C-alpha positions as CSV (number, residue, x, y, z in Angstrom):
1,M,25.4,36.3,60.8
2,L,25.1,32.5,61.5
3,S,27.4,31.2,64.2
4,L,28.5,27.6,63.7
5,A,29.5,27.5,67.3
6,S,25.9,27.2,68.5
7,E,25.5,23.4,68.3
8,S,22.7,23.0,70.8
9,V,20.1,23.6,68.0
10,R,20.4,21.7,64.7
11,V,18.5,23.5,61.9
12,H,17.3,22.1,58.6
13,V,15.1,23.6,55.9
14,A,12.8,21.4,53.9
15,F,11.8,23.4,50.8
16,T,8.7,21.3,49.7
17,L,6.2,18.9,51.4
18,A,7.9,16.0,49.7
19,E,10.8,16.5,52.1
20,V,8.7,16.1,55.3
21,S,10.4,13.8,57.8
22,A,10.3,13.1,61.5
23,A,11.5,16.0,63.7
24,Q,11.5,17.1,67.3
25,T,10.4,20.6,66.3
26,A,8.8,21.6,63.0
27,I,8.3,25.2,62.0
28,V,5.8,25.5,59.1
29,V,6.1,28.6,56.8
30,D,3.5,29.7,54.3
31,V,4.3,33.4,54.5
32,L,2.0,34.4,51.6
33,R,-0.4,33.8,53.4
34,A,-1.7,31.0,55.6
35,T,0.8,31.2,58.5
36,S,0.7,35.0,58.5
37,T,-3.1,34.8,58.6
38,I,-3.0,32.2,61.5
39,A,-0.7,34.4,63.5
40,Q,-2.8,37.5,62.9
41,A,-6.1,35.6,63.8
42,L,-4.7,34.4,67.1
43,A,-3.2,37.8,67.9
44,G,-6.5,39.4,67.0
45,G,-8.5,37.4,69.5
46,Y,-9.6,34.2,67.9
47,E,-9.2,31.3,70.3
48,R,-8.1,28.7,67.8
49,V,-7.6,28.0,64.1
50,L,-8.8,24.6,62.9
51,C,-6.7,23.9,59.7
52,C,-8.3,21.5,57.2
53,A,-7.0,20.2,53.9
54,E,-10.3,20.1,52.0
55,I,-13.2,22.5,51.6
56,D,-15.8,19.8,52.4
57,E,-13.9,19.1,55.7
58,A,-14.1,22.7,56.7
59,R,-17.8,22.9,56.0
60,F,-18.4,19.7,57.9
61,L,-16.5,21.0,60.9
62,R,-18.5,24.2,60.9
63,Q,-21.8,22.3,60.8
64,A,-20.7,19.8,63.5
65,R,-19.5,22.6,65.8
66,G,-22.3,25.0,65.2
67,E,-19.7,27.8,65.5
68,G,-16.8,29.2,63.6
69,A,-15.8,31.5,60.9
70,L,-15.2,29.6,57.6
71,A,-12.1,31.0,56.0
72,G,-9.9,30.0,53.1
73,E,-9.0,30.2,49.4
74,R,-8.2,28.3,46.3
75,E,-5.8,29.8,43.9
76,C,-5.8,33.0,46.0
77,V,-9.6,33.5,45.7
78,R,-12.0,33.3,48.6
79,I,-14.0,30.1,48.6
80,P,-17.7,30.8,47.6
81,G,-19.9,30.8,50.7
82,F,-17.1,31.3,53.2
83,D,-17.1,34.2,55.6
84,L,-13.4,35.2,55.0
85,G,-10.7,34.6,52.6
86,N,-7.0,34.3,53.5
87,S,-6.0,37.9,53.8
88,P,-4.5,38.5,57.3
89,A,-5.8,42.1,57.5
90,D,-9.3,40.6,57.6
91,F,-8.5,38.8,60.9
92,V,-7.7,41.8,63.1
93,E,-11.0,41.6,64.9
94,P,-12.7,38.2,65.6
95,I,-16.2,37.5,64.3
96,A,-16.3,34.1,66.1
97,K,-14.3,32.1,68.7
98,T,-12.9,29.8,66.0
99,V,-11.5,30.1,62.5
100,I,-12.0,27.0,60.3
101,L,-9.3,27.5,57.6
102,T,-8.5,25.6,54.4
103,T,-5.9,26.9,51.9
104,T,-4.2,25.7,48.8
105,N,-0.9,25.0,50.5
106,G,-0.4,26.2,54.1
107,T,-3.0,24.1,55.9
108,R,-1.9,21.0,54.1
109,A,1.7,21.7,55.3
110,L,0.6,22.0,58.9
111,I,-1.3,18.7,58.7
112,A,1.7,17.0,57.2
113,A,4.0,18.4,59.9
114,G,1.6,17.4,62.6
115,A,1.8,13.8,61.5
116,A,5.6,13.8,61.5
117,A,6.9,16.1,64.3
118,E,6.7,16.1,68.1
119,R,5.7,19.7,68.1
120,V,4.7,22.1,65.4
121,F,4.8,25.9,65.2
122,A,3.4,28.2,62.5
123,A,5.8,31.0,61.5
124,S,5.7,34.1,59.3
125,L,7.6,37.3,59.2
126,L,4.9,38.8,61.4
127,N,5.9,36.6,64.3
128,L,9.5,35.9,63.2
129,A,11.3,36.8,66.4
130,A,8.9,35.1,68.7
131,V,8.9,31.7,66.9
132,A,12.7,31.7,66.4
133,A,13.2,32.5,70.1
134,R,10.9,29.6,71.1
135,A,12.7,27.1,68.9
136,R,16.1,28.3,70.0
137,G,15.1,27.9,73.6
138,L,13.8,24.3,73.1
139,G,17.1,23.1,71.5
140,G,17.4,19.8,69.7
141,D,16.5,19.3,66.0
142,V,14.5,21.9,64.2
143,T,13.1,21.5,60.7
144,I,11.6,24.5,58.9
145,L,9.1,23.2,56.5
146,C,8.2,25.5,53.5
147,A,4.7,25.0,52.3
148,G,5.6,25.8,48.7
149,V,3.1,26.1,45.9
150,L,1.3,23.0,44.8
151,G,4.3,20.9,45.8
152,E,7.0,23.1,44.2
153,F,9.6,25.4,45.7
154,A,8.4,28.9,46.7
155,M,10.9,31.8,46.9
156,D,8.8,33.6,49.6
157,D,8.7,30.6,52.0
158,A,12.4,30.0,51.4
159,Y,13.2,33.6,52.2
160,C,11.2,33.5,55.4
161,A,12.9,30.2,56.3
162,G,16.3,31.8,55.9
163,R,15.4,34.6,58.2
164,I,14.4,32.0,60.8
165,V,17.7,30.1,60.4
166,E,19.5,33.4,61.0
167,L,17.7,34.1,64.2
168,I,17.9,30.6,65.6
169,D,21.7,30.8,65.1
170,G,22.2,27.0,65.3
171,E,24.1,24.3,63.5
172,P,22.8,24.5,59.9
173,S,22.2,21.7,57.3
174,D,23.0,22.4,53.7
175,G,19.3,23.3,53.2
176,A,19.5,25.8,56.0
177,R,22.6,27.3,54.6
178,A,21.0,27.7,51.2
179,A,17.9,29.4,52.7
180,L,20.1,31.7,54.7
181,R,22.1,32.8,51.6
182,L,18.9,33.3,49.7
183,A,17.5,35.5,52.4
184,Q,20.7,37.5,52.6
185,S,20.5,38.3,48.9
186,F,17.6,40.6,49.4
187,E,17.9,44.1,51.0
188,T,14.3,44.1,52.5
189,A,11.7,41.5,53.4
190,E,9.2,43.0,50.9
191,Q,11.8,42.5,48.1
192,G,12.3,38.9,49.3
193,L,8.5,38.2,49.1
194,A,7.9,40.2,45.9
195,A,10.4,38.1,44.0
196,S,8.2,35.0,44.3
197,Q,5.6,33.4,42.2
198,S,3.3,33.6,45.2
199,A,3.5,37.4,45.1
200,R,2.8,37.4,41.4
201,N,-0.2,35.2,42.0
202,L,-1.5,37.7,44.6
203,L,-0.9,40.6,42.2
204,A,-2.9,38.9,39.5
205,A,-5.7,38.4,42.1
206,H,-5.6,42.1,43.0
207,L,-4.3,41.4,46.5
208,A,-1.1,43.4,46.4
209,D,-1.8,44.8,49.9
210,D,-1.4,41.3,51.3
211,I,2.3,41.3,50.2
212,A,3.1,44.5,52.2
213,W,1.1,43.3,55.2
214,C,3.0,40.0,55.3
215,A,6.4,41.6,54.9
216,R,6.2,43.4,58.2
217,E,8.7,41.8,60.6
218,S,8.2,40.7,64.2
219,V,5.1,42.8,64.9
220,L,3.3,40.0,66.7
221,D,4.6,38.4,69.8
222,I,2.7,35.1,69.4
223,V,3.7,31.5,68.7
224,P,0.9,29.5,67.1
225,H,1.3,25.7,67.7
226,I,-0.6,22.6,67.0
227,A,-2.4,21.8,70.3
228,Q,-4.4,18.8,69.0
229,I,-4.7,16.6,65.9
230,Q,-8.3,15.9,65.1
231,A,-9.9,13.6,62.5
232,A,-10.3,16.3,59.8
233,A,-8.1,19.1,61.1
234,V,-5.2,20.3,63.3
235,D,-6.1,22.6,66.1
236,V,-3.7,25.6,66.2
237,T,-3.7,27.8,69.3
238,A,-1.5,30.5,70.7
239,G,1.4,29.8,73.0
């Protein structure tokens, strides 16, 4: 349960990108699937994930670097000509040193957070405990930013945000309290994710296995963070 006595960490949840604001620590959540994929890629042996907003930016980075696995999706579907989609199970073993990733929602959220916060972490259920522990240890103000779906509220991201709020155990804003109550209304993580439009979109795209994969809790002891902001991407590495 959330303890209101822990005032060293102040926790807020922003449910859409329209709520992005300055923060000491931002934790970006796109649990289905971008931040889950990023955590898995770095845990699997990729050195970095370059997150781009646009498809053309990703292709340009690949050409300019002469290296990297192009990965991403639009409306859940792998982008034509790309090496990988956005299913975390495909990132268990690296096929290059770098992933160059662009997704419908998650990579845009990371870029927005990178422009507003002093430090940015990427969180999912896969690395839930590791990210919450890092944020709790840093103290100060923490904003959990939900990527949402095309600018709208997403149940799956709000569920994951609530789980992070619970583990940080800090002083919650009303948004953080709301996310916590939502998370506590589900008996299991898979139920929390399955209730979302994001999950229904994956089911329609025949990607049901991704929901179960992303619902696994704290199986990765890794904290992806933005190490550098580049012209067309943010550079996410493990920490």
